[in-house]
MIMI-594782 format. One record per residue: residue number from 1; residue in three letters; x, y negated, z negated of N, C-alpha, C in turn. Coordinates in Angstrom, 1 decimal, always signed. Layout:
MIMI-594782
{pos:NUM code:Ala n_xx:X n_yy:Y n_zz:Z ca_xx:X ca_yy:Y ca_zz:Z c_xx:X c_yy:Y c_zz:Z}
...
//
This chain:
MIMI-594782
{pos:1 code:Met n_xx:+0.5 n_yy:+1.1 n_zz:+0.2 ca_xx:-0.5 ca_yy:+0.0 ca_zz:-0.1 c_xx:+0.9 c_yy:-1.2 c_zz:+0.2}
{pos:2 code:Thr n_xx:+0.1 n_yy:-1.9 n_zz:+0.8 ca_xx:+1.0 ca_yy:-3.4 ca_zz:+0.6 c_xx:-0.6 c_yy:-4.5 c_zz:+0.5}
{pos:3 code:Ile n_xx:-0.3 n_yy:-5.4 n_zz:-1.0 ca_xx:-1.2 ca_yy:-6.1 ca_zz:-1.6 c_xx:-0.4 c_yy:-7.4 c_zz:-1.4}
{pos:4 code:Gly n_xx:-1.6 n_yy:-8.5 n_zz:-1.4 ca_xx:-1.4 ca_yy:-9.7 ca_zz:-1.7 c_xx:-3.1 c_yy:-10.6 c_zz:-2.9}
{pos:5 code:Thr n_xx:-2.3 n_yy:-10.7 n_zz:-3.6 ca_xx:-3.5 ca_yy:-11.6 ca_zz:-4.2 c_xx:-3.1 c_yy:-12.8 c_zz:-4.8}
{pos:6 code:Thr n_xx:-4.5 n_yy:-13.8 n_zz:-4.9 ca_xx:-3.6 ca_yy:-15.1 ca_zz:-5.9 c_xx:-4.9 c_yy:-15.3 c_zz:-6.5}
{pos:7 code:Asp n_xx:-4.6 n_yy:-16.4 n_zz:-7.6 ca_xx:-5.3 ca_yy:-16.5 ca_zz:-8.5 c_xx:-5.8 c_yy:-18.5 c_zz:-8.2}
{pos:8 code:Gly n_xx:-5.2 n_yy:-19.2 n_zz:-7.2 ca_xx:-5.2 ca_yy:-20.7 ca_zz:-6.6 c_xx:-3.9 c_yy:-21.1 c_zz:-7.3}
{pos:9 code:Asp n_xx:-2.9 n_yy:-20.7 n_zz:-8.1 ca_xx:-1.6 ca_yy:-21.3 ca_zz:-8.7 c_xx:-0.3 c_yy:-20.1 c_zz:-8.8}
{pos:10 code:Ser n_xx:-0.7 n_yy:-18.6 n_zz:-8.9 ca_xx:+0.2 ca_yy:-18.0 ca_zz:-7.7 c_xx:-0.2 c_yy:-17.0 c_zz:-7.4}
{pos:11 code:Val n_xx:+1.2 n_yy:-16.3 n_zz:-6.6 ca_xx:+0.2 ca_yy:-15.5 ca_zz:-5.5 c_xx:+1.5 c_yy:-14.1 c_zz:-6.5}
{pos:12 code:Trp n_xx:+0.3 n_yy:-12.9 n_zz:-6.0 ca_xx:+1.4 ca_yy:-11.9 ca_zz:-6.2 c_xx:+1.5 c_yy:-10.8 c_zz:-5.1}
{pos:13 code:Ala n_xx:+2.0 n_yy:-10.7 n_zz:-5.1 ca_xx:+2.6 ca_yy:-9.2 ca_zz:-3.5 c_xx:+3.0 c_yy:-7.4 c_zz:-4.2}
{pos:14 code:Phe n_xx:+3.0 n_yy:-6.9 n_zz:-3.9 ca_xx:+3.3 ca_yy:-5.4 ca_zz:-4.4 c_xx:+3.1 c_yy:-4.7 c_zz:-3.0}
{pos:15 code:Arg n_xx:+4.3 n_yy:-4.1 n_zz:-3.3 ca_xx:+5.2 ca_yy:-3.0 ca_zz:-2.0 c_xx:+5.2 c_yy:-1.5 c_zz:-3.1}
{pos:16 code:Tyr n_xx:+3.8 n_yy:-1.0 n_zz:-3.0 ca_xx:+4.4 ca_yy:+0.8 ca_zz:-3.4 c_xx:+3.8 c_yy:+1.5 c_zz:-2.7}
{pos:17 code:Ser n_xx:+4.6 n_yy:+3.0 n_zz:-2.1 ca_xx:+3.7 ca_yy:+4.0 ca_zz:-1.9 c_xx:+4.2 c_yy:+5.7 c_zz:-3.1}
{pos:18 code:Ser n_xx:+3.1 n_yy:+5.8 n_zz:-3.4 ca_xx:+3.5 ca_yy:+7.1 ca_zz:-4.0 c_xx:+4.8 c_yy:+8.6 c_zz:-3.8}
{pos:19 code:Glu n_xx:+5.0 n_yy:+8.1 n_zz:-1.9 ca_xx:+5.9 ca_yy:+9.2 ca_zz:-1.6 c_xx:+7.0 c_yy:+8.3 c_zz:-1.9}
{pos:20 code:Gly n_xx:+7.0 n_yy:+6.6 n_zz:-1.1 ca_xx:+8.6 ca_yy:+6.0 ca_zz:-1.4 c_xx:+8.3 c_yy:+5.5 c_zz:+0.0}
{pos:21 code:Lys n_xx:+7.3 n_yy:+5.2 n_zz:+0.8 ca_xx:+7.7 ca_yy:+5.1 ca_zz:+2.7 c_xx:+5.8 c_yy:+4.1 c_zz:+2.4}
{pos:22 code:Ser n_xx:+6.0 n_yy:+3.3 n_zz:+2.0 ca_xx:+4.9 ca_yy:+2.3 ca_zz:+2.2 c_xx:+5.3 c_yy:+1.4 c_zz:+3.5}
{pos:23 code:Arg n_xx:+4.4 n_yy:+0.7 n_zz:+3.4 ca_xx:+4.2 ca_yy:-0.3 ca_zz:+5.1 c_xx:+5.4 c_yy:-1.6 c_zz:+4.7}
{pos:24 code:Thr n_xx:+5.7 n_yy:-1.8 n_zz:+5.3 ca_xx:+7.4 ca_yy:-3.3 ca_zz:+4.9 c_xx:+5.5 c_yy:-4.5 c_zz:+3.7}
{pos:25 code:Leu n_xx:+6.7 n_yy:-5.3 n_zz:+3.7 ca_xx:+6.7 ca_yy:-6.4 ca_zz:+3.3 c_xx:+7.8 c_yy:-7.2 c_zz:+3.3}
{pos:26 code:Tyr n_xx:+7.9 n_yy:-8.4 n_zz:+3.3 ca_xx:+8.4 ca_yy:-9.6 ca_zz:+3.6 c_xx:+8.0 c_yy:-11.2 c_zz:+3.2}
{pos:27 code:Tyr n_xx:+8.6 n_yy:-11.8 n_zz:+2.3 ca_xx:+9.0 ca_yy:-13.3 ca_zz:+1.6 c_xx:+10.3 c_yy:-13.7 c_zz:+2.8}
{pos:28 code:Ser n_xx:+9.4 n_yy:-15.1 n_zz:+2.2 ca_xx:+10.3 ca_yy:-16.5 ca_zz:+3.3 c_xx:+11.6 c_yy:-16.6 c_zz:+2.1}
{pos:29 code:Thr n_xx:+12.7 n_yy:-16.9 n_zz:+2.4 ca_xx:+13.9 ca_yy:-17.3 ca_zz:+1.7 c_xx:+13.5 c_yy:-18.8 c_zz:+0.8}
{pos:30 code:Asp n_xx:+13.7 n_yy:-19.7 n_zz:+0.1 ca_xx:+13.3 ca_yy:-20.8 ca_zz:-0.2 c_xx:+13.2 c_yy:-21.7 c_zz:+0.4}
{pos:31 code:Val n_xx:+12.8 n_yy:-22.2 n_zz:+0.6 ca_xx:+12.8 ca_yy:-24.1 ca_zz:+1.8 c_xx:+14.1 c_yy:-25.2 c_zz:+1.8}
{pos:32 code:Ser n_xx:+14.5 n_yy:-25.2 n_zz:+0.3 ca_xx:+15.1 ca_yy:-25.7 ca_zz:+0.3 c_xx:+16.5 c_yy:-24.8 c_zz:+1.1}
{pos:33 code:Ala n_xx:+16.7 n_yy:-23.6 n_zz:+1.1 ca_xx:+18.0 ca_yy:-23.0 ca_zz:+1.4 c_xx:+17.6 c_yy:-23.2 c_zz:+3.0}
{pos:34 code:Leu n_xx:+17.0 n_yy:-22.7 n_zz:+3.2 ca_xx:+16.1 ca_yy:-23.1 ca_zz:+4.4 c_xx:+16.4 c_yy:-24.4 c_zz:+5.5}
{pos:35 code:Arg n_xx:+15.8 n_yy:-25.7 n_zz:+4.7 ca_xx:+17.2 ca_yy:-26.7 ca_zz:+5.0 c_xx:+18.3 c_yy:-27.1 c_zz:+5.7}
{pos:36 code:Glu n_xx:+18.9 n_yy:-25.8 n_zz:+4.7 ca_xx:+20.6 ca_yy:-26.3 ca_zz:+4.8 c_xx:+21.3 c_yy:-25.4 c_zz:+6.1}
{pos:37 code:Leu n_xx:+19.9 n_yy:-24.0 n_zz:+5.8 ca_xx:+20.9 ca_yy:-23.3 ca_zz:+7.4 c_xx:+20.5 c_yy:-24.1 c_zz:+8.7}
{pos:38 code:Tyr n_xx:+18.9 n_yy:-24.2 n_zz:+9.0 ca_xx:+18.7 ca_yy:-24.7 ca_zz:+9.5 c_xx:+18.3 c_yy:-25.9 c_zz:+10.0}
{pos:39 code:Pro n_xx:+18.9 n_yy:-27.3 n_zz:+9.6 ca_xx:+18.7 ca_yy:-28.2 ca_zz:+9.1 c_xx:+18.2 c_yy:-29.6 c_zz:+11.0}
{pos:40 code:Glu n_xx:+17.9 n_yy:-28.6 n_zz:+11.7 ca_xx:+17.6 ca_yy:-29.5 ca_zz:+12.7 c_xx:+16.1 c_yy:-28.6 c_zz:+13.1}
{pos:41 code:Arg n_xx:+15.1 n_yy:-28.2 n_zz:+12.4 ca_xx:+13.8 ca_yy:-27.8 ca_zz:+12.9 c_xx:+13.1 c_yy:-28.8 c_zz:+10.8}
{pos:42 code:Glu n_xx:+12.5 n_yy:-29.2 n_zz:+12.5 ca_xx:+11.6 ca_yy:-30.3 ca_zz:+12.2 c_xx:+10.6 c_yy:-29.6 c_zz:+10.7}
{pos:43 code:Arg n_xx:+9.5 n_yy:-28.7 n_zz:+10.8 ca_xx:+8.6 ca_yy:-28.2 ca_zz:+10.4 c_xx:+9.3 c_yy:-27.8 c_zz:+8.9}
{pos:44 code:Leu n_xx:+10.5 n_yy:-27.5 n_zz:+8.9 ca_xx:+11.4 ca_yy:-27.2 ca_zz:+7.2 c_xx:+10.5 c_yy:-28.9 c_zz:+6.9}
{pos:45 code:Arg n_xx:+11.1 n_yy:-29.8 n_zz:+7.1 ca_xx:+11.1 ca_yy:-30.8 ca_zz:+6.7 c_xx:+9.8 c_yy:-31.1 c_zz:+5.9}
{pos:46 code:Glu n_xx:+8.8 n_yy:-30.6 n_zz:+6.8 ca_xx:+7.4 ca_yy:-31.4 ca_zz:+6.4 c_xx:+6.8 c_yy:-30.1 c_zz:+5.0}
{pos:47 code:Val n_xx:+7.4 n_yy:-29.0 n_zz:+5.0 ca_xx:+6.2 ca_yy:-28.3 ca_zz:+3.3 c_xx:+6.9 c_yy:-28.6 c_zz:+2.5}
{pos:48 code:Ser n_xx:+6.7 n_yy:-28.1 n_zz:+1.7 ca_xx:+7.1 ca_yy:-28.3 ca_zz:-0.1 c_xx:+8.0 c_yy:-27.5 c_zz:+0.3}
{pos:49 code:Asp n_xx:+8.9 n_yy:-27.7 n_zz:-1.1 ca_xx:+10.0 ca_yy:-26.6 ca_zz:-1.8 c_xx:+9.9 c_yy:-25.6 c_zz:-2.2}
{pos:50 code:Glu n_xx:+8.7 n_yy:-25.9 n_zz:-2.9 ca_xx:+7.8 ca_yy:-24.5 ca_zz:-3.4 c_xx:+7.2 c_yy:-23.5 c_zz:-2.4}
{pos:51 code:Thr n_xx:+7.3 n_yy:-24.4 n_zz:-1.2 ca_xx:+6.3 ca_yy:-23.1 ca_zz:+0.0 c_xx:+7.4 c_yy:-21.5 c_zz:+0.4}
{pos:52 code:Arg n_xx:+6.1 n_yy:-21.2 n_zz:+0.1 ca_xx:+6.6 ca_yy:-19.7 ca_zz:+0.6 c_xx:+5.6 c_yy:-19.2 c_zz:+1.4}
{pos:53 code:Val n_xx:+6.0 n_yy:-18.0 n_zz:+2.2 ca_xx:+5.3 ca_yy:-17.6 ca_zz:+3.4 c_xx:+5.7 c_yy:-15.6 c_zz:+3.2}
{pos:54 code:Ile n_xx:+4.3 n_yy:-14.5 n_zz:+2.7 ca_xx:+4.8 ca_yy:-13.4 ca_zz:+2.2 c_xx:+3.9 c_yy:-12.4 c_zz:+3.7}
{pos:55 code:Val n_xx:+4.5 n_yy:-11.6 n_zz:+4.6 ca_xx:+3.9 ca_yy:-11.6 ca_zz:+5.7 c_xx:+4.3 c_yy:-9.6 c_zz:+5.9}
{pos:56 code:Ser n_xx:+3.8 n_yy:-9.3 n_zz:+6.4 ca_xx:+3.8 ca_yy:-7.6 ca_zz:+6.8 c_xx:+5.4 c_yy:-7.3 c_zz:+7.5}
{pos:57 code:Glu n_xx:+5.6 n_yy:-7.9 n_zz:+8.2 ca_xx:+6.9 ca_yy:-8.4 ca_zz:+9.6 c_xx:+6.5 c_yy:-9.6 c_zz:+10.0}
{pos:58 code:Pro n_xx:+8.4 n_yy:-9.6 n_zz:+9.8 ca_xx:+8.7 ca_yy:-11.0 ca_zz:+9.6 c_xx:+8.9 c_yy:-11.8 c_zz:+11.5}
{pos:59 code:Leu n_xx:+8.4 n_yy:-13.1 n_zz:+11.4 ca_xx:+7.6 ca_yy:-13.6 ca_zz:+12.0 c_xx:+9.1 c_yy:-14.7 c_zz:+12.4}
{pos:60 code:Gly n_xx:+9.7 n_yy:-14.0 n_zz:+13.9 ca_xx:+10.8 ca_yy:-14.7 ca_zz:+14.4 c_xx:+11.6 c_yy:-13.8 c_zz:+13.6}
{pos:61 code:Asp n_xx:+12.8 n_yy:-14.3 n_zz:+14.3 ca_xx:+13.9 ca_yy:-13.8 ca_zz:+14.2 c_xx:+15.4 c_yy:-14.3 c_zz:+13.8}
{pos:62 code:Leu n_xx:+15.1 n_yy:-15.3 n_zz:+13.2 ca_xx:+16.3 ca_yy:-16.4 ca_zz:+12.9 c_xx:+16.4 c_yy:-15.8 c_zz:+11.6}
{pos:63 code:Pro n_xx:+17.7 n_yy:-16.0 n_zz:+12.0 ca_xx:+18.5 ca_yy:-15.4 ca_zz:+10.2 c_xx:+18.6 c_yy:-15.7 c_zz:+9.3}
{pos:64 code:Gly n_xx:+18.7 n_yy:-15.0 n_zz:+8.3 ca_xx:+17.7 ca_yy:-15.6 ca_zz:+7.0 c_xx:+17.2 c_yy:-15.8 c_zz:+6.4}
{pos:65 code:Val n_xx:+15.7 n_yy:-15.8 n_zz:+6.8 ca_xx:+15.0 ca_yy:-16.7 ca_zz:+6.7 c_xx:+13.9 c_yy:-15.4 c_zz:+6.5}
{pos:66 code:Trp n_xx:+14.6 n_yy:-14.2 n_zz:+6.7 ca_xx:+13.1 ca_yy:-13.2 ca_zz:+5.8 c_xx:+14.5 c_yy:-12.1 c_zz:+4.9}
{pos:67 code:Asn n_xx:+13.1 n_yy:-11.8 n_zz:+3.9 ca_xx:+14.1 ca_yy:-10.6 ca_zz:+2.9 c_xx:+12.9 c_yy:-9.8 c_zz:+2.6}
{pos:68 code:Glu n_xx:+12.6 n_yy:-8.4 n_zz:+2.9 ca_xx:+12.7 ca_yy:-7.6 ca_zz:+2.0 c_xx:+12.0 c_yy:-7.2 c_zz:+1.3}
{pos:69 code:Val n_xx:+10.5 n_yy:-6.9 n_zz:+0.5 ca_xx:+10.7 ca_yy:-6.7 ca_zz:-0.5 c_xx:+11.0 c_yy:-5.0 c_zz:-0.9}
{pos:70 code:Pro n_xx:+11.9 n_yy:-4.8 n_zz:-2.1 ca_xx:+12.0 ca_yy:-3.6 ca_zz:-2.0 c_xx:+10.4 c_yy:-2.5 c_zz:-2.2}
{pos:71 code:Glu n_xx:+10.9 n_yy:-1.4 n_zz:-1.9 ca_xx:+9.8 ca_yy:+0.0 ca_zz:-2.1 c_xx:+9.4 c_yy:-0.1 c_zz:-3.9}
{pos:72 code:Ser n_xx:+8.5 n_yy:+0.0 n_zz:-4.0 ca_xx:+7.8 ca_yy:+0.0 ca_zz:-5.5 c_xx:+8.6 c_yy:-1.2 c_zz:-6.5}
{pos:73 code:Ser n_xx:+8.1 n_yy:-2.1 n_zz:-5.5 ca_xx:+7.8 ca_yy:-3.9 ca_zz:-6.5 c_xx:+7.1 c_yy:-5.0 c_zz:-6.4}
{pos:74 code:Tyr n_xx:+6.9 n_yy:-5.6 n_zz:-6.6 ca_xx:+6.1 ca_yy:-6.5 ca_zz:-7.0 c_xx:+7.3 c_yy:-7.8 c_zz:-7.3}
{pos:75 code:Gly n_xx:+6.2 n_yy:-8.9 n_zz:-6.5 ca_xx:+6.5 ca_yy:-10.5 ca_zz:-6.7 c_xx:+6.0 c_yy:-11.4 c_zz:-7.2}
{pos:76 code:Val n_xx:+5.8 n_yy:-11.6 n_zz:-8.2 ca_xx:+5.4 ca_yy:-13.6 ca_zz:-8.6 c_xx:+5.6 c_yy:-14.1 c_zz:-7.9}
{pos:77 code:Val n_xx:+4.9 n_yy:-15.4 n_zz:-6.7 ca_xx:+5.9 ca_yy:-16.6 ca_zz:-6.5 c_xx:+3.7 c_yy:-17.1 c_zz:-7.3}
{pos:78 code:Arg n_xx:+5.3 n_yy:-18.5 n_zz:-7.7 ca_xx:+4.5 ca_yy:-19.8 ca_zz:-8.0 c_xx:+5.0 c_yy:-20.9 c_zz:-8.2}
{pos:79 code:Glu n_xx:+5.0 n_yy:-22.1 n_zz:-8.5 ca_xx:+5.5 ca_yy:-23.1 ca_zz:-9.7 c_xx:+6.5 c_yy:-22.5 c_zz:-10.3}
{pos:80 code:Gly n_xx:+7.7 n_yy:-23.0 n_zz:-9.8 ca_xx:+9.6 ca_yy:-23.0 ca_zz:-10.1 c_xx:+10.2 c_yy:-21.6 c_zz:-9.8}
{pos:81 code:Glu n_xx:+11.1 n_yy:-21.0 n_zz:-10.6 ca_xx:+11.0 ca_yy:-19.7 ca_zz:-9.9 c_xx:+10.7 c_yy:-18.5 c_zz:-10.2}
{pos:82 code:Asp n_xx:+10.3 n_yy:-18.2 n_zz:-8.9 ca_xx:+9.8 ca_yy:-16.9 ca_zz:-8.3 c_xx:+10.4 c_yy:-15.8 c_zz:-9.0}
{pos:83 code:Glu n_xx:+9.6 n_yy:-14.6 n_zz:-8.7 ca_xx:+10.2 ca_yy:-13.6 ca_zz:-9.5 c_xx:+9.8 c_yy:-12.2 c_zz:-8.5}
{pos:84 code:Leu n_xx:+10.6 n_yy:-11.1 n_zz:-9.2 ca_xx:+10.9 ca_yy:-10.1 ca_zz:-8.1 c_xx:+11.5 c_yy:-9.1 c_zz:-9.2}
{pos:85 code:His n_xx:+10.3 n_yy:-7.9 n_zz:-9.5 ca_xx:+10.4 ca_yy:-6.5 ca_zz:-10.9 c_xx:+9.8 c_yy:-4.8 c_zz:-10.0}
{pos:86 code:Pro n_xx:+10.4 n_yy:-4.2 n_zz:-10.7 ca_xx:+9.8 ca_yy:-3.3 ca_zz:-10.1 c_xx:+8.4 c_yy:-2.7 c_zz:-10.1}
{pos:87 code:Phe n_xx:+7.7 n_yy:-2.1 n_zz:-9.4 ca_xx:+6.7 ca_yy:-1.4 ca_zz:-10.1 c_xx:+6.1 c_yy:-0.4 c_zz:-9.7}
{pos:88 code:Arg n_xx:+5.4 n_yy:+0.4 n_zz:-10.6 ca_xx:+5.6 ca_yy:+1.5 ca_zz:-11.1 c_xx:+4.2 c_yy:+1.8 c_zz:-11.7}
{pos:89 code:Pro n_xx:+3.1 n_yy:+2.3 n_zz:-10.6 ca_xx:+1.7 ca_yy:+2.4 ca_zz:-11.9 c_xx:+1.6 c_yy:+3.3 c_zz:-12.8}
{pos:90 code:Arg n_xx:+1.0 n_yy:+3.3 n_zz:-13.9 ca_xx:+0.4 ca_yy:+4.6 ca_zz:-15.0 c_xx:-0.1 c_yy:+5.3 c_zz:-14.3}
//
């Protein structure tokens, strides 16, 4: 399974399979780091430092933009520092 859900302030994204072969899930790199990598990209100047994108497959092929969520993990995106943790259902 790959699941994304939100309460309007935080986004939770899960990647898990009891067989260890769940579909892929990716998150975007911190926008401030992307601005350094791609200063010519106008779109990156238009979004907040807090902007993150979570997708099932990378959008485009720019190096350094997409990070794969590890198998059996979940992430929390909210204002401030993002989190990535192991996920083990009970």
